[in-house]
Every structure is written in structure tokens, then in C-alpha cells.
C-alpha positions as CSV (number, residue, x, y, z in Angstrom):
1,M,107.2,81.3,103.6
2,I,105.8,84.7,104.1
3,E,105.9,87.2,101.2
4,L,106.3,90.8,102.1
5,T,104.0,93.1,100.2
6,G,104.0,96.0,102.7
7,S,100.2,95.8,103.1
8,D,98.9,92.5,104.3
9,V,100.9,91.4,107.4
10,A,98.6,89.8,110.0
11,C,99.4,89.6,113.7
12,D,99.6,85.8,113.4
13,D,102.4,86.3,110.8
14,V,104.4,88.3,113.3
15,Y,104.0,85.4,115.8
16,S,105.1,82.9,113.1
17,V,108.3,84.9,112.3
18,A,109.1,85.6,116.0
19,F,108.5,82.1,117.5
20,E,108.4,79.7,114.6
21,K,111.2,81.4,112.6
22,A,109.1,81.5,109.4
23,E,111.2,82.5,106.4
24,V,110.3,85.8,104.8
25,K,110.9,87.0,101.2
26,F,110.4,90.3,99.5
27,G,107.5,90.1,97.0
28,K,108.3,90.9,93.4
29,K,105.5,93.4,92.9
30,A,106.4,95.3,96.1
31,R,110.1,95.3,95.0
32,E,109.2,97.0,91.7
33,I,107.1,99.7,93.4
34,V,109.9,100.4,95.8
35,K,112.4,100.7,92.9
36,K,110.2,103.2,91.1
37,S,109.8,105.3,94.3
38,R,113.6,105.2,94.8
39,A,114.2,106.4,91.2
40,Y,111.8,109.3,91.8
41,L,113.6,110.3,94.9
42,E,117.0,110.3,93.2
43,K,115.6,112.4,90.4
44,R,114.4,115.0,92.9
45,L,117.7,114.9,94.7
46,N,119.6,115.6,91.5
47,S,117.6,118.7,91.1
48,K,119.5,120.2,94.0
49,E,116.4,121.0,96.0
50,T,116.4,120.8,99.8
51,I,114.8,117.6,101.1
52,Y,114.6,117.0,104.9
53,G,116.7,114.1,106.1
54,V,118.1,113.5,102.6
55,N,120.4,116.5,102.3
56,T,119.7,118.2,105.7
57,G,120.4,117.5,109.3
58,F,117.8,115.9,111.5
59,G,115.3,117.2,114.1
60,A,116.3,120.6,115.3
61,L,119.2,120.5,112.9
62,S,116.9,120.3,109.9
63,D,118.0,123.8,108.7
64,V,121.6,122.6,108.2
65,R,122.3,121.8,104.5
66,I,124.5,118.8,103.9
67,N,127.1,118.8,101.1
68,P,126.5,116.2,98.4
69,E,129.8,114.4,99.2
70,D,128.6,113.9,102.9
71,I,125.1,112.6,102.3
72,A,126.1,108.9,102.7
73,K,128.1,109.7,105.8
74,L,125.1,111.6,107.2
75,Q,123.1,108.3,107.1
76,V,125.7,106.4,109.0
77,N,126.2,109.2,111.5
78,I,122.5,109.2,112.4
79,L,122.6,105.5,113.2
80,R,125.7,105.8,115.4
81,S,124.5,108.9,117.3
82,H,121.0,107.7,117.8
83,S,122.1,104.3,119.1
84,S,121.8,105.5,122.7
85,G,119.5,102.8,124.2
86,V,120.1,101.4,127.6
87,G,118.8,98.7,129.9
88,N,117.9,95.0,129.3
89,Y,117.7,93.8,125.7
90,F,114.6,92.8,123.8
91,S,114.4,89.0,123.5
92,P,115.4,87.3,120.3
93,E,111.8,86.6,119.6
94,E,110.8,90.3,120.1
95,T,113.8,91.3,117.9
96,R,112.6,89.1,115.1
97,A,109.2,90.6,115.2
98,I,110.7,94.1,115.1
99,M,112.9,93.3,112.1
100,F,110.0,91.8,110.2
101,L,107.8,94.8,110.7
102,R,110.6,97.2,109.9
103,A,111.2,95.3,106.6
104,N,107.5,95.4,105.9
105,A,107.3,99.2,106.4
106,L,110.3,99.7,104.0
107,A,108.6,97.4,101.5
108,R,106.0,100.1,101.0
109,P,106.7,102.9,98.5
110,H,106.8,105.8,100.8
111,S,110.3,105.6,102.3
112,A,112.0,105.3,98.9
113,T,115.0,103.3,100.1
114,R,116.6,101.0,97.6
115,P,115.2,97.4,97.6
116,E,118.6,96.3,98.9
117,V,117.7,97.7,102.3
118,V,114.8,95.4,102.7
119,D,116.9,92.5,101.3
120,K,119.6,93.0,103.9
121,I,117.1,93.1,106.8
122,L,115.5,89.9,105.6
123,E,118.9,88.3,104.9
124,L,119.9,88.8,108.6
125,L,116.4,87.8,109.8
126,N,116.4,84.5,107.8
127,A,119.9,83.7,109.0
128,D,118.8,84.4,112.6
129,I,121.4,87.1,113.0
130,L,119.6,89.5,115.3
131,P,120.8,92.9,116.3
132,V,121.0,93.4,120.1
133,I,118.4,96.1,120.9
134,P,118.3,97.8,124.4
135,Q,114.7,98.2,125.6
136,Q,115.0,101.7,127.0
137,G,115.5,105.0,125.2
138,S,112.5,105.6,122.9
139,V,110.0,108.4,123.5
140,G,107.8,107.1,120.7
141,A,108.2,110.0,118.2
142,S,109.9,110.3,115.8
143,G,109.0,106.7,116.1
144,D,111.4,104.3,117.9
145,L,114.6,106.2,117.1
146,A,117.0,104.8,119.6
147,P,116.0,101.1,119.5
148,L,115.6,101.1,115.7
149,S,119.1,102.6,115.4
150,H,120.5,99.6,117.2
151,L,118.7,97.4,114.8
152,A,120.0,99.4,111.9
153,L,123.6,99.0,113.2
154,G,123.3,95.3,112.4
155,V,122.4,96.1,108.8
156,I,125.6,98.1,108.3
157,G,127.7,95.5,110.2
158,E,128.2,97.3,113.4
159,G,127.1,96.8,117.0
160,Q,126.3,93.4,118.5
161,C,124.0,90.6,117.6
162,W,122.3,87.5,118.8
163,H,123.7,84.5,116.9
164,K,123.3,80.8,117.9
165,G,122.1,81.8,121.4
166,N,125.0,84.1,122.2
167,I,125.8,87.8,121.9
168,K,128.6,88.5,119.5
169,D,130.1,91.4,117.5
170,T,128.1,91.8,114.3
171,A,131.1,92.5,112.2
172,G,132.8,89.2,113.2
173,V,129.6,87.2,112.5
174,L,129.1,88.7,109.1
175,K,132.7,88.2,108.2
176,E,132.6,84.6,109.3
177,L,129.4,83.9,107.3
178,K,130.7,86.0,104.3
179,I,127.7,88.3,104.4
180,P,128.6,91.8,103.3
181,P,127.1,94.7,105.3
182,L,125.0,97.3,103.6
183,R,126.5,100.6,102.4
184,L,123.8,103.2,103.0
185,E,122.8,105.8,100.5
186,S,120.7,109.0,100.8
187,K,117.8,108.9,103.2
188,E,118.3,105.2,104.1
189,G,119.7,105.7,107.6
190,L,116.8,107.9,108.5
191,S,114.2,105.5,106.9
192,L,115.6,102.6,108.9
193,I,114.9,104.3,112.2
194,N,111.7,106.4,111.5
195,G,108.8,104.3,112.6
196,C,106.9,102.6,115.4
197,Q,107.9,99.0,114.8
198,V,109.4,98.4,118.2
199,M,106.3,99.3,120.1
200,T,104.2,97.5,117.5
201,G,106.2,94.3,117.4
202,V,106.3,94.0,121.2
203,G,102.7,95.0,121.4
204,I,101.5,92.3,119.0
205,L,103.4,89.5,120.7
206,K,102.1,90.5,124.2
207,T,98.5,91.1,122.9
208,L,98.5,87.6,121.3
209,L,99.6,86.2,124.7
210,A,96.9,88.2,126.4
211,K,94.4,86.6,124.0
212,D,95.3,83.1,125.2
213,I,95.3,84.3,128.8
214,V,91.8,85.7,128.8
215,L,90.5,82.4,127.4
216,L,92.3,80.6,130.2
217,A,90.8,83.1,132.6
218,D,87.5,81.7,131.5
219,V,88.7,78.2,132.2
220,A,90.2,79.2,135.6
221,G,87.0,81.0,136.5
222,A,84.8,78.0,135.5
223,M,87.0,75.8,137.7
224,T,86.6,78.2,140.6
225,V,82.8,78.1,140.2
226,E,83.0,74.4,140.8
227,A,85.6,74.8,143.6
228,V,83.4,77.2,145.6
229,Q,80.2,75.4,144.7
230,G,79.0,78.4,142.8
231,S,75.9,78.9,140.6
232,R,75.6,78.5,136.8
233,K,72.7,81.0,136.6
234,A,74.8,84.1,135.9
235,F,76.0,82.5,132.6
236,D,72.5,81.7,131.2
237,A,72.3,82.4,127.5
238,V,69.2,84.6,127.9
239,I,71.2,87.2,129.8
240,A,73.8,88.3,127.2
241,P,71.4,89.7,124.6
242,T,70.1,92.2,127.2
243,R,73.6,93.8,127.1
244,P,75.0,93.0,123.7
245,H,78.7,93.7,124.1
246,P,80.4,90.9,122.0
247,G,82.9,89.9,124.8
248,E,80.1,89.4,127.3
249,S,78.2,86.8,125.3
250,E,81.5,85.1,124.3
251,T,82.6,84.8,127.9
252,A,79.2,83.4,129.1
253,A,79.2,80.9,126.2
254,N,82.8,79.8,127.1
255,I,81.9,79.3,130.7
256,R,78.8,77.3,129.8
257,K,80.9,75.1,127.5
258,I,83.4,74.4,130.2
259,L,80.8,74.0,133.0
260,G,78.2,72.1,131.1
261,E,74.6,72.0,132.4
262,R,75.4,70.0,135.5
263,S,78.1,68.0,137.4
264,E,78.3,66.0,140.6
265,I,79.8,68.9,142.4
266,G,77.0,71.2,141.1
267,D,74.3,68.7,142.1
268,S,75.7,68.4,145.6
269,H,74.7,72.0,146.5
270,A,71.5,72.3,144.3
271,N,69.4,73.2,147.4
272,C,71.9,75.3,149.4
273,K,70.8,78.5,151.0
274,K,73.2,80.7,149.0
275,V,71.2,83.3,146.9
276,Q,73.9,84.6,144.6
277,D,77.7,84.5,144.3
278,A,80.2,87.3,144.8
279,Y,81.0,89.7,141.9
280,S,84.2,87.9,141.0
281,I,82.1,84.8,140.1
282,R,78.9,86.1,138.6
283,C,80.4,89.2,136.9
284,M,82.9,87.2,134.8
285,P,81.0,87.8,131.6
286,A,81.1,91.5,132.1
287,V,84.7,91.8,133.2
288,H,86.3,89.1,131.1
289,G,84.1,90.2,128.2
290,A,85.3,93.8,128.4
291,V,88.9,92.5,128.3
292,K,88.1,90.5,125.2
293,N,86.7,93.6,123.5
294,T,89.8,95.5,124.4
295,I,92.1,92.8,123.0
296,R,90.1,92.7,119.8
297,N,90.4,96.5,119.4
298,T,94.1,96.4,120.3
299,L,94.9,93.8,117.7
300,K,93.0,95.8,115.0
301,T,95.0,98.9,115.8
302,L,98.3,97.0,115.8
303,E,97.5,95.3,112.5
304,I,96.8,98.7,110.9
305,E,100.1,100.0,112.2
306,A,102.0,96.9,111.0
307,N,101.0,97.8,107.4
308,S,101.5,101.6,107.6
309,S,104.1,104.0,106.3
310,T,105.7,105.7,109.3
311,D,108.7,107.5,107.8
312,N,109.4,111.3,107.4
313,P,109.4,112.6,104.8
314,L,107.0,110.4,102.8
315,V,107.6,110.0,99.1
316,F,104.6,109.9,96.7
317,A,106.1,109.3,93.3
318,E,102.8,109.1,91.4
319,E,101.6,112.3,93.0
320,D,105.0,114.0,92.5
321,K,105.2,114.9,96.2
322,I,107.7,114.6,99.0
323,L,106.0,115.6,102.2
324,S,107.1,116.1,105.8
325,C,104.5,114.8,108.2
326,G,104.0,113.1,111.5
327,N,103.1,109.5,110.6
328,F,106.0,108.4,112.9
329,H,104.1,109.5,116.0
330,G,103.3,106.5,118.1
331,E,100.1,107.7,119.7
332,P,97.7,105.2,118.1
333,V,99.8,102.3,119.5
334,A,100.5,104.1,122.8
335,F,96.8,104.5,123.5
336,A,96.0,101.0,122.5
337,M,98.7,99.5,124.8
338,D,97.8,101.7,127.7
339,Y,94.1,100.7,127.3
340,L,95.1,97.0,127.2
341,A,97.3,97.5,130.3
342,V,94.2,98.7,132.2
343,A,92.1,95.8,131.0
344,M,94.6,93.2,131.8
345,T,95.1,94.7,135.3
346,A,91.4,94.3,135.9
347,L,91.6,90.7,134.7
348,G,94.3,89.9,137.1
349,A,92.5,91.7,139.9
350,I,89.3,89.6,139.5
351,S,91.3,86.4,139.3
352,E,93.0,87.2,142.6
353,R,89.6,87.7,144.2
354,R,88.6,84.2,143.1
355,I,91.8,82.8,144.5
356,E,90.9,84.4,147.8
357,K,87.4,82.9,147.7
358,M,88.9,79.4,147.3
359,T,91.6,79.8,150.0
360,N,89.1,81.3,152.5
361,T,87.4,78.4,154.3
362,V,84.4,80.7,155.1
363,T,83.6,81.3,151.4
364,S,84.7,77.9,150.0
365,G,83.7,75.4,152.6
366,L,87.0,73.7,151.9
367,P,90.0,73.3,154.3
368,A,91.7,76.6,155.1
369,F,94.1,77.6,152.4
370,L,93.3,74.4,150.6
371,A,95.7,72.5,152.9
372,P,94.7,68.9,153.9
373,K,96.2,69.4,157.3
374,S,95.9,73.2,157.8
375,G,98.0,74.5,160.7
376,L,100.7,72.0,160.2
377,N,100.5,73.1,156.5
378,S,100.0,76.6,155.3
379,G,98.8,75.4,151.9
380,M,98.0,78.1,149.3
381,M,98.1,81.0,151.9
382,I,101.1,82.7,150.3
383,V,99.9,81.9,146.8
384,Q,97.1,84.3,147.4
385,Y,99.6,86.8,148.9
386,A,101.7,86.5,145.7
387,A,98.7,87.1,143.5
388,A,97.8,90.2,145.6
389,S,101.4,91.5,145.2
390,L,101.2,91.1,141.4
391,V,97.8,92.9,141.3
392,S,99.3,95.8,143.2
393,E,102.3,95.9,140.9
394,N,100.0,96.0,137.9
395,Q,98.0,98.8,139.4
396,V,101.2,100.9,139.4
397,L,102.2,99.8,135.9
398,S,98.8,100.5,134.5
399,H,99.3,104.3,134.8
400,P,99.2,105.4,131.2
401,A,102.5,106.2,129.6
402,S,100.8,108.1,126.8
403,V,99.9,111.1,129.0
404,G,103.5,111.8,129.8
405,S,104.9,113.7,126.9
406,I,108.4,115.4,127.4
407,P,109.6,117.7,124.6
408,T,112.8,116.6,122.8
409,S,115.2,117.9,120.1
410,A,115.3,121.6,121.3
411,N,111.5,121.6,121.4
412,K,111.2,120.8,117.7
413,E,109.7,117.5,118.7
414,D,107.5,119.0,121.4
415,H,104.9,116.3,121.8
416,V,105.8,112.6,121.9
417,S,103.9,109.4,122.6
418,M,106.0,107.3,125.0
419,G,104.4,104.4,123.1
420,T,107.3,102.0,123.6
421,I,107.1,102.5,127.3
422,A,103.4,101.8,127.1
423,A,104.1,98.5,125.1
424,R,106.9,97.4,127.5
425,K,105.0,97.9,130.7
426,C,101.8,96.4,129.2
427,G,104.0,93.4,128.4
428,N,105.0,93.2,132.0
429,I,101.4,93.4,133.1
430,V,100.5,90.6,130.7
431,E,103.2,88.4,132.1
432,N,102.0,89.2,135.7
433,V,98.5,88.3,134.8
434,K,99.7,85.0,133.3
435,N,101.2,84.1,136.6
436,I,98.0,85.2,138.5
437,I,95.9,82.9,136.3
438,A,98.4,80.1,136.8
439,M,97.9,80.6,140.6
440,E,94.1,80.4,140.2
441,L,94.5,77.3,138.2
442,L,96.8,75.8,140.8
443,C,94.3,76.5,143.6
444,A,91.3,75.3,141.6
445,T,93.0,72.1,140.7
446,Q,93.9,71.6,144.4
447,A,90.2,72.2,145.3
448,M,89.1,69.5,142.8
449,D,91.1,67.0,144.7
450,L,89.7,68.2,148.0
451,L,86.1,67.8,146.7
452,K,86.6,64.1,145.8
453,P,84.8,61.8,145.4
454,L,82.5,64.4,143.7
455,K,83.5,65.0,140.1
456,P,83.5,68.3,138.2
457,T,82.0,68.8,134.8
458,A,83.8,67.4,131.8
459,G,85.4,70.7,130.7
460,V,86.8,71.3,134.2
461,L,87.9,67.7,134.5
462,G,89.8,68.1,131.2
463,A,91.8,71.1,132.5
464,Y,92.3,69.3,135.9
465,K,93.7,66.1,134.3
466,F,96.1,68.0,132.0
467,I,97.5,70.1,134.8
468,R,97.8,67.0,137.0
469,R,100.1,65.5,134.3
470,H,102.5,68.2,135.2
471,V,101.8,69.3,138.7
472,E,100.9,66.8,141.5
473,F,98.4,67.2,144.3
474,A,99.9,69.0,147.3
475,G,99.3,66.6,150.2
476,E,101.6,68.7,152.2
477,D,103.5,72.0,151.8
478,R,106.2,72.3,149.1
479,I,107.8,75.0,147.0
480,F,104.7,76.3,145.2
481,S,106.7,78.7,143.0
482,N,107.8,75.7,141.0
483,D,104.1,74.7,140.4
484,I,103.2,78.2,139.4
485,K,106.0,78.4,136.9
486,K,105.1,75.1,135.3
487,I,101.4,76.1,134.8
488,A,102.5,79.4,133.4
489,E,104.7,77.6,130.9
490,L,101.6,75.5,129.9
491,I,99.8,78.8,129.3
492,S,102.7,80.3,127.3
493,D,103.1,77.3,125.0
494,G,99.4,77.0,124.3
495,S,99.2,73.4,125.4
496,L,96.8,74.0,128.3
497,L,94.3,75.9,126.1
498,D,94.6,73.2,123.4
499,A,93.8,70.5,126.0
500,V,90.7,72.3,127.1
501,E,89.5,73.0,123.6
502,K,90.0,69.3,122.7
503,E,87.5,68.6,125.5
504,V,84.9,71.3,124.9
505,G,85.5,72.7,121.5
506,K,86.9,76.1,120.4
507,L,86.5,78.9,122.9
508,F,85.2,82.2,121.7
509,L,87.1,85.5,121.2
């Protein structure tokens, strides 16, 4: 059970709610604070003053005063008109993350909705009734207006929802389960949709996946060192302190853990004429380490955002202020996701170069394309092609979305973040890199078989044995996409990383 306080959600909590369906409740102390904030707003509203979004229109229509009898209708209208999203839907897991973060934002005092709004979001979340949210349509300021409007439709019993694995009309599901929809009051429609919880929720889930991927990149890279009979010297512990970026020392330590001091494969080329390895081998601490630093910084930014007030206006009951501001602007998240996109693109690129080293008989000393009977068999030839294709696609996707502001709302909202685009395309890059690392692991595992009877180090052997429980040695050509998919699944579910860490201990990040 996770208790919402509005201020202490961790990224791991978002994962638990999204994938493990952890139950969430509204904390008593936070509820009382929200109640007081709401009472203050209603008191100000009774004074007949003009308050943006409460008794005015929205955006460029903020100068239009709304009659008191139309205030509730105004809140429903904004949800319907702003539900203009298109494209594929966010997954149920992503939707759960978004709902959780939206509830947490409203559990803070500055939106001044009734506590019942938070209650209703959590009621739907805990019942696994998830509004269908199209992925496209947000410019990232004022927050994620279009996708959050689709979320909010579910709260008032409109639109469609995921329920028991199918998409259904929300009204019918709520009626069947005897769950009454929420009737909105002043400001609540606006508060439901003003915020960056879509880009943040998607960003957190993809960054946590990236965290596992970069550790498995260390595993794959270590396996490749053995596969191409590379040197351990570049990972010596005395090197990292001379350039003290945290990720660099972590990566070198991980690779030392996995490779150990020696192996039969390593001993077999102890006196070879090779002076030093290619950059994709010996620069792993620098490159993988920089990715780790980026992931760490991204998670820090996203965790701050997860516990922030992103509404407009913000209500400060104790200070007796209601202030229009720009906290809904998604730039902090947009920059972080664009930066992570660049870092993950680089991680995929260096992995592809290692795949090329293994499949190229000149650099590996192994059969061409890791095929036992090359010529008759093409082996991993097209695996490397596919990796190159994904790297190229990532290079296109890594162009920053956050530099592309387009003014909206009759130029009232004249600078926007495009943060949700940044999060979505970063997510695509992360998925592509997962597949590239799966390809490197496939090739490295094949190489271990071709190097027999020589044995790799214990850490590499642990990864090899685990993969071989799911993917057989390729004695001849077969449909390798099936193998890549299976290894990618072992990355996604965390089982491959667990298997390696059971062998060598916890890897560093």
C-alpha cells in the first residue's frame, strides 16, 4: 500500500503502481491540508473577485467572465473540448503511472480541488479502470492538456477505458460496477488537466528501463571482451580516479566484476601481438559511465517533478494568495528526456560497433558472422544490419523536441516545451537500445560456444548459461528475430540482470 502525501513519491513507487498494481490511498494529513485549501478558494470565490480558470475562460479566453451558474459546466466543457488527442494509446501500465502522478499532484494544497477528486482518481486506479489516453496532442504547456483531458473524462464517467484487458465505454463500466462518476465543481476541470504528469510518468518508466539496460550493456560489453579476446587493462581500478566522473568508475568496477582477473579465454591470448583494443571496447567506462550519469540526473529531475505543484493558478491559503504562474511548463522534463535520448542513442551506437567486431572475422578471429559453416549459413550477418538500422533510427529520434516551440492559444501560450514528444520518442529510443543490447548478447553468447573448449570468466559464464536456458546455440541459420525478442524479454522483466547479479554481486549505478 502506497500512501499519497503529495511530497514523497519515488520513481520506484511509480513502477510499483504501474507494473505491480500496488494499491494507493490518500493520506489523512494530506487530505486535511487539501480540504483547508479548498475552503480558502471557495471563500475567495464568494467574494465575487475574478480568478483565472475558476470564473473565467481559459488561455486566450481568460478575459471572458463566466456567470456563477455556469461555473460547473465550464469545468466539464474544458475536459470535452481539450480531449483532442490522436494516435496510438498509452499502455495500461503507462496510464496507471500517469493517474498515480496526477492524484499525487492534486494531493498537494496548491490546486485547491476537493479531496473527492483525488479519491475518485484512486478509486478508478485501484479498480484497474483506466481511461484510454491517446499519445499525441500535447505541446507540454500548459502541461499535458490533451492527454490529461482524456484521463479526466474517465473521472466524470465519459470517454473510454481499459477494463479487464479490453477497451470499453467508461459510463457502462462504472454503471456495471456501481461506481458514481464525479460531479465537478469550480476549478476542478482545469486542475485535472494542468500538469506534466504524462511526460513525467512515461519518462519515469522508460528511465527505469534504461537503468537496467545500461547495466546489461556492461554485461554485454564484458561478454564481447571475452568474445574478441580483448584486454582487461582498460578497466584497471587505478584509471578511474584520474577522471572522477561517478559513472566511469562504476562501469569499470562492473566490468571487472563480470570479467574477473582471468579466464581460460583471457589466458589463451595473454601473449598476443595486439597492443590495444578498439574504442568500443576500451572506452566502455567513459561512454557507459556518461550514460549512467545522465540516467541518474534524469531520475532526479523526474522525481522532483513527481512531487511538484503544476497547476495554474496556484492557491496559497496560508499566504492568502492565488497566483497565476507557469509551473505547468514542461521544460525541466523536456530537457531531461532529450538529454537521455542522446545518451541512450550513444549507448546503442557503441553496442552496435561491438556487434560488428564479433561478426567480423578479421577483428574477432571467429568464423565469419559467427556461423559454424559460413557461406552455407549467413549467421549473424543481418543481426548486425538490424542493429545498424536501429542506431540510425535513434539518431533521427534523438533530435531534441524541446527546441521546437510552436505558439498556441492565439499566441497567449507563445512558448511551449514539447515535453511529451521528448518523453515518447526517448521511450522509443530506449526500446530500440534494449533490442540492440539483446543483439549483442545473442552474438556474444554464440561466440562463447565457438570458443569452446575454452571457458569464459564466471560472470560471463553466468550470463551465458541463463541465456542458453532460453535461446539455443545456432548450429545453422534460423529466424533470429525470435531469439532477439526472447532476450529482450529477459531484459524487460529483469530476470537476466538478476541472474548475473546472483553470480557476481550487485552491479553499480
